[in-house]
N, C-alpha and C positions, 0 to 999 in steps of 0.2 A: 421538491425537494432540492435545497442548496447544499451543494458540497462544501464540508468543513475547510479543506485544504485545498492549496491552490498549484499550479503547476508551477516547481521549482521550489517547493518546501521540502523541508527536511524532516522525516518522519522516522517513527519507530516500528517495526512489524512484529507481532505478535502471531505466529503460525499455528492455525487449527490442528487438532489431533492427526486428521487424516492426510493433510497435505505434507509434501515431501519436506524435510528438513530447510531451515531457512538460516541464510547467513545474519549474526547479529550483527548489533550495530546500526547506522544511520542508513536511510533509503531516500533518495530523493522523486518527489512525485513527478512522471515523465508527461501523466497525458489524465484528464478526467473522462471516465467513462458513465454510460448512462447506469440508474440506479437499479437494483436488483431488490425487489420488494420495498423494505423500508430502510435499505442500507445502500447508500452510495459508493460506487466503485472507482478505483485507481489503478492506472498502470503505475508501477514504482520500478525502481532500478536501485542496486546494491552496486558499489564499486569494488567489491569483491566477488561478484557473480557475473557471469558472461552473458546473460539472459534475464530478462524481464518480467516481473510477476503481476500478476493481477489480485488486489486485495480489496476486501471490503472495509467501510470505512470503520467499522466496530474492530478490527484488529490492527488500526493504526492508533498511534499518539505520540505528542510530543513530549519534550523535556523541559 
């Protein structure tokens, strides 16, 4: 399975109902991670948060 986004891309993150609240706005793709089931995963970072997040491709979109 091929990743849709590349390192350095700007994406928007939609948090699932069970995860902790996420900062709104843009995130940068920091690293491509292995797939989980049928969904590619990414490490993403918002400039408004001090930490990185792991997100599934289905939670990311561009504008």
